N, C-alpha and C positions, 0 to 999 in steps of 0.2 A: 504493500500500500504506500509506504514511504517513497519507494522508487517511482511509482506511478505519479504521485503528487509532485515529485521533483521534476519529472518530465513535463507534466501539465503546466506547472508554473513557468518553466522555461519557454514553452510554446506560446502561452498567453502573453508573456511579457514581450516576446518578439513581435507579436501581431499588433499590440497596442502602442504604436509609435505615433506621436503627435505629428499632424500635417505640417506644423511650423518648421520641422527640420529641413524641409526642402528649400533650396536657394530660391529667392524671390523671382529672379530673372528666368528661372526654369519652370516654375510651378504654374504653367498655363493650363488651360482646359484641354489642350491637345494631349497632355500626359494622362495616362490612366494608371492607377495603382494595381500592381500585379497580385494575382492570387498567391496565397502563401505556399511556398515550396516546403514540402515535408520530407523527412528522412525516409527513404525506401530501400529495403534490402534487396539485393539480387538473390537469385536462386542459389542457396548454399551448395558448395561442392567440396569434395575431399581432396586433400593434398595427395599427389602421386607418391606411392610407396616404392622404395628401391632397396633391395637386399643389401645389408651391410651399412646402411645409413639410417641414423635416427630421424633425420629430417632432410628431405631432398628439396633443393632449391634450383629453379631455373626461371626463364621468362614467363612460363605458364604456371609456375608455382612460386610466386614471390613470397617474401617473408617480411612481416612487420614485427619489430622488436619494441614492445610496449613496456615502458617503465611502470612500476607500481604507482597507483594513485597515491600521492603523498598524504600521510597522516602524521604531520610533524609532532614530535614530542612523545611518540609511542615508544615502548621499550624495544631495544635492538636485540630481539630474540628471534630465532628461526621460526618459532611457532607464530609469532605476531606477524612477521613478514610473509609467511605462507598464507595467513588469513587475508592480508592485504592483496596478495597475488591472486587469490581465489576471487575476491570481490571485483578486482579490476578485470580479470580475465572473463568472468561470466557476465559482466556488464556490457561487454562488447557485442555488437551485432553478430549473428551467427555466421554470416558469410565472411566477415573479417576474422572472427575468432578462429576459424579452421586453419588460418594461415598466419597465426600470431603466436609468439612466445613472450612470456613476461621476463623482462630484463631486470635482474637483481644486482644493484651496484653497491649494496651496503657492506661496509667493513674494511676494504683493502687499505685505506689510509690510516686506520687506527687499531685494527685488530692485529694481534700477533698471528703468525701462521697457525699455531695451535688453536687459538680462539676462532680464527676464520674457518678452519676445517670443522670445528664443532658446530659453529653457526650454520654452515652449509648442510652438514649432515642432518641437523634438526629440521632445517627448512625443507630439505628434499624429502624427508620422511613424511611431512604433511602434504607437500605438493603431489607426492605419489598417491596419497590417500584422496586428494581432491582432483586428481587427473589434470593438473595444470602444468604445461610444458614451460621450462625456464632455461635461461642462459645466465651464467654467473660471471661477474667481473672479477678477474683474478689479478690483473695488474692495471695500474693507472698512473697518473702523473706522479713521478718521483717515488713510487713505492720501492724501486730498486735501491733507494737511498735510506729507506727506513726499516726494511725488514728483509729477512732471508727469503729465498724463493721456495715455492712448493716443488716437491719432487714429482717426477713422472708417475711414480707408483702411487703417491697420494692422490693425484688427480684421477688416475685410472681407477682407483678403488671406488671413488665417488660414482663414476660411471657404472661400474659393475653393480653397485648397491641400489642405484636409483634410476628407474626407467624414465622419469620426467626430466632428467638432466639432459638437455639438448646440446650444450657446448659451453665453452669459456670465451670471455671477451677480454682483450687487452687494449687499453685506451691511452692515447696521448703519450706514447713512448718518446715522442719528440721533445718532451719537457724534462727528460731525465738527465741532461747534462752531456750526453754524447753529441759531439760536433763533427763537422766534416774533417777535422784533423785527428779525431780520436774515436775509433770504432770500438765498441765493447766486444772484444774477442771472447772466445770460449774459455780462455784461462780465467781462473778465479781472481778477481780483483777485490781487495778488501778496503773498506773505508769506514772507520769507526766500528769495525767488527761486522759490517754488513756486506754480503756478497753483492756487488753492483753489476754483475754480469747480465746484460740485456739479452744477448743472443741465446745464451743457455736457457734462460727462462722461456723464451719463445719456443725453442726447439723441444724442450721437455713437454710443453703444453700441446704443441702440434702433434707430437708422437702419441700422447695420451688420448687426444681427440681422435686421431686416425685409427688407433688400435680399437677404439670402442664405437666407431661410427658417429662420433660427435662433430660439432662445428667448432673450428678455431676462427674467431672473429677479431679482426684487427682494425681499430678505428684510429686514424691519425690525420695530422695536418702539418703545416709548415710555418716558419717564422722568417721575417726579413732578417732580423739580427740573430745572434746566438749561433749563426752559421748552420741553421736547420733547413738548408735548401735540399729539395728533392729527397726528403727524409726517408720515405718508404723505399725508393730505389737505392738510396745510400746504404741502408742496412742489407739490401739484397746483393751488395758486393760480395757478401759472404756466400761462397759457392755452396757450402753445405746447407745453409738455410734456403737458398734459392732452389736447390734440387729437392730438398725435403718438401717444400711447399708445392712444387710442380708434381711430385710423385703422389701427393695427396690432395690435389686441387679441388676435388669434389667436397672435401671437408673444410675448405678454406674460403673465407669471405674477407675482403679488404674494403673498408668504408672510408669515404671522403668526409672527414669530420669538419663541419662548417664552423670552425673556430680559428683561433690564432690571430696574428697581427699582419695579415697580408699573405701574398703568394697563394691565394685560394685557387687560381686557375692552374698553377703548377701542380698543386696537390691533386687536383682532379685529373690532370694529364698523366701524372705518374701512376695513379691507381688504375686509370683506364688502360694504360700500357701493360700493367701487370695482368689484368684480365685478358687482354688480347693475346698475351704471351702464354697464358695458361698457368700463371703463378697462382691464381685463385680461380675457383670455379664460378664465383659470382662476385660482383662488386656492388657497393651501395652508398647511401648517403645518410649521415646523421645531421638532422636539422636542429638548429638551436638559436634561440634569441640571445643567448650569451654573447654571440658575435657582436651585437651592438655595443656591449661593454668592452669586449676585447679590442674593437676598432676605435674605442674612445669617442663614440658618437653620443651627442646630447640631443638637442631638439632638431626637428627637420630644418633643412636649409642652412644648417651650421656645419662648419668643417670639424668641430669638436675639439677634443684635447688628445693627450697622449694615451696609448693603450692602457686599459685597466684603471683609468683615473675616475670615470664617472661613478656615481652611486649605482648600485645594482638595480635600483628602481627604474633607471632609464632603459632597462631591457624591455619595459612595457611599451616603449616607443617602437620597437620592432613590429611592423605591421603583420598581422597574421597572414595576409595575402602573400607576403614575401616567402613564407614557407612553401607555398605553391610554386612560386617562381623559381626558388632554389631547387625544388624537387624536379621541376621540368628540365632544368639545365643538366641534371644527371640522368634522369629517366630516358631522355631521348638518345642517350649513348649506352643504353643497355643495363642501367642500374636496376637491380631486382630486390634489394634489401633496404629497408627504410626504418629509421628510428628518429625520435624527437626528444629533445631535452631542453633545459634552460631554467631560468629563475621564474618566479610567478607561476607556481603550480605545474612544474615540468613543461614549461613552454606555453602555459595557459591552456592546457588541454582539458583538465578535469579537477574536481575538488570533492572532498567528502562533505556532504550536507545531510544532517540528520542520519548519519551512519550509512548513507548510500553514496555510490559513485555517480556524480553528475558531470556530464560532458559539456564543454563549452562550444560555442560556434566555431572555434578553431578546429575542433575535432569533427563536428558534424558538417561544416560547410567547406572544409579544405582537406584535412587529412583523410577522412573517410571516403569522400568522393574520388580522391586520387587513388586510394587503395582499390576501390571498385574498378577504376579505370585499368589499373594493373591486372586485376583479376579477369577483366574482360578482354585482355589480349593486347593492350597498348604498348607494352614493353617490346622493343625490337630485339631480334635475335642477334647473335654475334656476327653472322654473315651479313645481315642487313646493316649493322654498324660498320663493318669493314668496307662495304660498298660506298659508304659516305666519306670515308677517309681518303683524301688524295695525298696528304703529306703527313709523315710521322718523323719524330726525332729518335734516333738510337743513341742512348747514353754510352759513352766510352769513359768519361771522367766526370765524377759527380759534381765537381766544382768548376766545370768549364764555363766560359763566358756566356755561352748560349743559354745556360740554365741558371746563372746567377742573377742578382739584381732584386729590386723591390718586388718585381714579378719576373718570371723567367723571360730573358730577353727575346727568345724566339716567339713568345706570345704577345709581347708588348706591341701596341699599335695595330694589332689584328682585332681581337675581342677583349683585350685587357688594356688598361691605361699605360701610357708611356711616361718614362721618367728620364730626366737629364742625368748626365754623368755627375754633375755637381750635387744634384739631389741625392743620388745613390751613394756616392763615396763620402761626401762631406756634409750632407744634410743642409746644404746651402739653399735658401729660398724654397725650402720644402715644407709646405704647410701640413703635411700628413703625419708628422711626429713619429716616424718609424713604423707606420702602418699604411696600407694602401687605401683603406676605406672604399674598396672596390672589389665586388665579388660576383656581380651579375654581369654576364657577357653583354657587350654593346652591340653585337650583331650575331646572327645565326649563319652568316655566309660561310664561315670557315669550319662550321660544325664544332667538334672538339678535337684538338690536335694531341695525339697520344705521345708520351715519352716512354720508350721501351727500355726494359732493364739492361744492365751491362752485359749479362750473360745470354741475352736473347739472340735468336737468329732472325734479324729484322726482315730479311727478304723472304723467309719462310712464313713469318707471321702475317706480313702484309705484302704479298708478291705484286700487287697491282698499284701500290702507292710509291710515291717518291720518298726515299729515305734520306733525311738530313742527319749528319753526325757532327762530332766535334771538329773533324778535319775539313769537311767541305762547307761548313757554315760560313766561314770567312770568305771563301772564294765565291760563293753564290751571292752573298748579301753585303759584303764589305762593311759590316756593322752598321749599315744605314737602313733605317726603318722603311723609307719609301721604296728602296730597292727590294727589300724583303716583301713588302706588301704587293708590289707589282708582280713578283714571282708567284705569290699565292693567288692573286687575282687571275692569273693565266690558267691555274689549275682548278680553282673554285669559281664557276660561273655565277653571275648575279641572278638569283632566282626570284628575287622580290625587290621592290623599291621602298625607300623610306628609311627613317632613322630608328624605328622600333626593331624588335627581335622576332624572327620567325624561324621555326623548325618544322619541316614536313617529313615525317617518317612513319612507316607502318600504317598508312591511311589515317593518321592523326596529324592535324596542323595546330601548332602551338604558337601563339602570339603574346608577347608581353612587353611592358615598358621596362627599360633597363635601369631606371634611377633607383638607387638604394635609399638615399635620405633627402634628395632634392624634391620638393613638391611645388614650388613656385615656378611657373613657366616650364612645366615638365612634360607637356604634350609631345607624344611621338606617334608617327603615322606609319602604316604598312600598306602597300599595294601589291596584290598577288592575284594570280589566276588559279581558281580551283581546278585541280587536275582532272576530275571526273566530269563535271558539268560544264567546265569552261567559263563559269561565271566569274566576273571580276569581284574581288573582295578588297575593300578599303576600310581600314580601321583607324581611329584616332583614340588613343588611350593616354590617360595621365598616370603619374607615378602610382605604383603598387596596384596595378591592374593586369590581369592575364585572362586569356580566353582560349578554349580548346574547341576546334571545329572538326566535324567529321561528316563526310557525305555518305549517305545510305540510299542509293537509288536517287529518287527525286527529292529526298528530304535532306536538309542540312541541320545537324544538331550543333548547338552552341552551348558550352558551359563557361560561365564567366564569373570572376570574383575580384573584388577590390577592397576587402575588409581591412579596416584600420580602426584603431581604438582611441578613445579619449583618455589620455594618461596624465592629464595636467595635475590632478589631485595627488596621485601616488608619487609623481616625480617631485612635487612640492612638499612631500612629507605629511600630507593632510589625511591620508588614509593608509591602512595596512595592506599587505599583500592579500590577506584573507578577505578584507572588505572589497578590494578591487576585483578579485576573481569571482566572489559570490555575486556581486552586482553584475558582472559581465555575463555569468551563466544565466541570470534571470532577466536578461534583456538590456542591461545598462551598458555604458562605455562605448556604444556604437551609434549614438543619436546626436552627436555634435553636428550642426549644420554644415560646417566646413568639410566634414568627412564624406558627405554625400556628393559624389563627383559624377560628371557626365562622361559616358563612353559612347562613341559613335561607331556603328557598323553599317557599311554601305555595300549592297550587292547589286551588280549591274549585269544585264544580259537576259532578263526574263522576257518571255513573249506575252505573258499575261500576269496579272497580279497574284502573287503567291499568298497562301494562308499562313498567318503567323500566330503561334501559341507561345505563351511565356508564363513562367512562374518565378517568384523571387522571395527573398527573405527581407526582413527588417524594413518593410514598407517601400520596397523598390518601385519605381515608376518607369514607364516606357512610352515613347511617342513613335508612331509608325507613319511614315510618309511614302507615298507611291507616285512615281512620275511615269505616266503612261507613254509619253513620247520617247523616253530613253530606256524604258524597262528597268528603272532603278528603284530599289527598295532601300529606304534609309531608316535605321533603328537608332533612336537616341535613348539611352538608359541612364537614369539617375539613381544611384544605389550606393550602399555601403554594406556589401555582403554578397551572397551568391545569387546568381540569376541563371535560369536555364531557358533556352529558346529553341523552338523548332520552326523552320521555314520550309514550306512544301507547296 
């Protein structure tokens, strides 16, 4: 009953939005308020079973790693966390639940190895009883400096005792002090009595997972400074680790962790290269609003401050729609594993209210629809991804010029920002404070450019692509961005016009605005010809807006979202995290008039007026205009949330 009441209150509060929130210059009688879009499950299906694997993952069987709904202040016992896992897991819609594991990250930074093993054993005893699949975080930022490692035997024993243990997660190893000058080799290195060996910890965990059919999940990112460039491929210099991962690739997932102080595109390129080379069977993305803090961002339209300087409350400025945009940027390149974290209720996903798990619009209007999209076949196969790649970089030396910089130089000026030599070497006239404040690609023209591992056979991995390496980079480009861009333009034809971002793969067309924090004068347009119907598609979106288009016969399906939150009170210290998130779940935080923005979608080439149907959340409005002479349909949507449209 409590659960039903929680859901009803959330729905009622979403519907009862005052008309005054709509901008005066847009609220004409031509606009009609859309009927309420409600959450609808797809037909549940079961994950594919493969002998020898506890959990099989591919583009048809994606994986969502769901952290426990937080109940801060509860005792840190295995029994309590298993109960939280059960509540979170069974609160999920059935179609999503069948492809979800609960991600338990409790303990690694403060438990001793003995305490952690006891906690895990107790927790797994209860998750076995509740039939809740889990993955456990065994290493994270700097744990190599604070405690000794787990042995392969200890990890393997947990697998053998507990059927709900699906795998182990190692996170943010790039924070552990290993730099491009110092790799953590297999020899034991002591510091204050602690074995700091990174590679040995990874290898023992991989072996335990592979022996028992479990998943080894590695989430990581890069930093401009601390010499953490190309970190994933840097560790893969170790041939034993490289071979071990390739031999057990079906057990291995490497994830692009959306965190750090820059070099986000390089991180993505390195991990994509690992997947293409078969180092991991799957790759994925960890979304997090913590990135707003890591990049030193404050309010919109501000350059911000140095990394990690803002108050944590400013992570509420991270627009929920950016989760969708960040997810698109990896999903279009074959990412099949997804997780979300951050401050404010694990990224604003959910909250305990009256003892029940209540999901926010971030979950229902962004994360859940994307997961349904993945379950419906949107994720491209590896062969489809390879067909899109015209140029790849083969690493020979981790610290080479092509891969160094505030962002890897090979990516600068293509879909990543460019930085001058003075900005990179001396921090002269650099307003970015040692972070790029740039992680959304500025164009989809060049797709995603992979960086292949040192030990890879690039010609075998991508036989139809042009392979750039440390030795021919200079001869081809002379270190000059315009020369490099002209080279790429010859290989990647211009498939759309405009300054927005478009990807077209696997019958899905994704369009989004590339601004991270700029909202003033942020309009971006895209002009494209739909491949099946030949209709002209023109869009104008402002910051924090994305849309997904799919043609099905004579019908065009459109899913759009631009959700942004009113975070003024929490950033000013006038409300708590609990107050902010509870208000958000029950319909608040999304009614500020300035957050209701106009999106324009124009379709040309119709012979007769098509039928338009639309549903929306949060009081969305739409105006439909038809020009008989030109066969043009223009849709203008004013919204702050999710909208779904069919044109037929």
